[in-house]
Rosetta silent file (secondary structure, phi, psi, omega in degrees, C-alpha in Angstrom):
SEQUENCE: XXXXXXXXXXXXXXXXXXXXXXXXXXXXXXXXXXXXXXXXXXXXXXXXXXXXXXXXXXXXXXXXXX
SCORE:     score description
SCORE:     0.000 S_00000001
   1 L     0.000  -43.307 -177.932    0.000    0.000    0.000 S_00000001
   2 H   -67.549  -22.116  177.778    2.742    2.485    0.879 S_00000001
   3 H   -68.620  -20.700 -177.494    4.364    1.859   -2.516 S_00000001
   4 H   -92.044   10.861 -179.123    1.311    3.428   -4.142 S_00000001
   5 L   -68.222  143.161  176.585    1.692    6.778   -2.391 S_00000001
   6 L   -72.305  162.363  179.717    1.679    9.837   -4.638 S_00000001
   7 L   -63.836  -25.741  175.595    4.806   12.022   -4.832 S_00000001
   8 E  -118.785  121.252 -174.139    2.946   14.708   -2.850 S_00000001
   9 E  -105.759  151.043  169.575    1.082   13.418    0.190 S_00000001
  10 E   -76.530  172.066  179.378   -1.703   14.811    2.317 S_00000001
  11 H   -66.270  -32.699  177.860   -1.133   14.961    6.056 S_00000001
  12 H   -66.240  -44.108  178.836   -3.189   11.788    6.468 S_00000001
  13 H   -65.437  -42.003  179.341   -1.053    9.922    3.918 S_00000001
  14 H   -64.822  -37.338  177.565    2.163   11.242    5.460 S_00000001
  15 H   -61.535  -43.948  177.686    0.979   10.180    8.912 S_00000001
  16 H   -66.440  -43.119 -179.322    0.427    6.629    7.667 S_00000001
  17 H   -60.762  -44.316 -178.662    3.732    6.650    5.784 S_00000001
  18 H   -82.934  -11.548 -178.985    5.671    7.801    8.849 S_00000001
  19 L    57.359   47.380  175.423    3.585    5.616   11.169 S_00000001
  20 L  -129.933  155.705  179.657    3.006    8.434   13.629 S_00000001
  21 L   -61.111  146.626  178.493   -0.234    9.885   14.995 S_00000001
  22 H   -55.328  -41.442 -179.225   -1.866   12.609   12.948 S_00000001
  23 H   -63.026  -36.610  178.358   -1.715   14.966   15.938 S_00000001
  24 H   -67.275  -39.768 -179.918    2.065   14.475   16.211 S_00000001
  25 H   -68.880  -38.755  174.727    2.541   15.241   12.525 S_00000001
  26 H   -57.569  -44.498 -179.017    0.413   18.390   12.801 S_00000001
  27 H   -63.373  -46.010  178.442    2.646   19.532   15.677 S_00000001
  28 H   -59.848  -42.079 -179.404    5.854   18.805   13.725 S_00000001
  29 H   -66.203  -46.775 -178.654    4.481   20.693   10.711 S_00000001
  30 H   -64.454  -33.554 -179.630    3.313   23.696   12.728 S_00000001
  31 L   -85.333   -2.051  179.642    6.649   23.891   14.548 S_00000001
  32 L    71.369   24.964 -176.977    8.611   23.691   11.282 S_00000001
  33 L   -93.971   -4.624  177.752   10.364   20.507   12.373 S_00000001
  34 L  -135.824  139.853 -178.432    9.449   18.496    9.281 S_00000001
  35 L   -70.465  122.622  179.376    9.709   19.662    5.665 S_00000001
  36 L  -163.470  171.844  177.197    6.267   20.457    4.300 S_00000001
  37 E  -132.384  146.960  175.010    4.227   23.186    2.697 S_00000001
  38 E  -101.810  121.751  178.471    0.888   24.635    3.552 S_00000001
  39 E  -111.631  104.930 -172.677   -1.333   25.078    0.511 S_00000001
  40 L    66.011 -119.771  178.187   -4.273   27.143    1.608 S_00000001
  41 L  -102.080    7.524 -172.622   -5.420   25.394    4.771 S_00000001
  42 E  -114.309  135.712  175.858   -3.916   22.032    3.833 S_00000001
  43 E   -83.856  141.166  176.897   -0.482   20.603    4.605 S_00000001
  44 E  -130.356  141.690 -176.005    1.389   18.846    1.790 S_00000001
  45 E  -129.147  125.534  175.638    4.432   16.598    2.101 S_00000001
  46 E   -82.811  125.235 -178.101    6.746   15.547   -0.728 S_00000001
  47 H   -57.619  -44.826 -179.641    7.593   11.868   -0.319 S_00000001
  48 H   -60.069  -41.806  179.829   11.094   12.386   -1.725 S_00000001
  49 H   -68.747  -39.324  177.981   11.772   15.239    0.714 S_00000001
  50 H   -64.219  -42.612  178.163   10.434   13.238    3.660 S_00000001
  51 H   -60.489  -43.185  178.477   12.681   10.293    2.727 S_00000001
  52 H   -63.938  -43.782  178.685   15.701   12.627    2.588 S_00000001
  53 H   -60.022  -42.998  177.915   14.728   14.205    5.929 S_00000001
  54 H   -61.990  -44.276  178.797   14.468   10.751    7.506 S_00000001
  55 H   -61.078  -44.476  179.877   17.915    9.796    6.168 S_00000001
  56 H   -63.901  -44.045  179.980   19.458   13.032    7.488 S_00000001
  57 H   -65.162  -37.014  177.771   17.881   12.650   10.914 S_00000001
  58 H   -65.534  -43.264  178.742   19.056    9.052   11.126 S_00000001
  59 H   -63.208  -40.764  178.899   22.609   10.106   10.205 S_00000001
  60 H   -64.872  -38.325  177.891   22.530   12.886   12.821 S_00000001
  61 H   -65.142  -39.030  178.420   21.368   10.429   15.489 S_00000001
  62 H   -64.474  -39.003  178.976   24.232    8.092   14.607 S_00000001
  63 H   -65.012  -38.672  179.840   26.725   10.968   14.949 S_00000001
  64 H   -63.602  -34.407 -176.619   25.334   11.857   18.382 S_00000001
  65 H   -75.984  -12.474 -177.097   25.839    8.282   19.566 S_00000001
  66 L   -86.274    0.000    0.000   29.542    8.272   18.671 S_00000001
């Protein structure tokens, strides 16, 4: 199912993709802690950008542990 995600996701799709509660994703988006754009009243997330963000955050966590 996740393979069929569009390149630009709604907040609901991004929440499922990231496997986090919708309320947590809203908070991350509002606080500017996750890359996204607000189009009108709706949040949009680029799958490619989210994947890159996840990779960067994982690399940063590994550096902290060293």
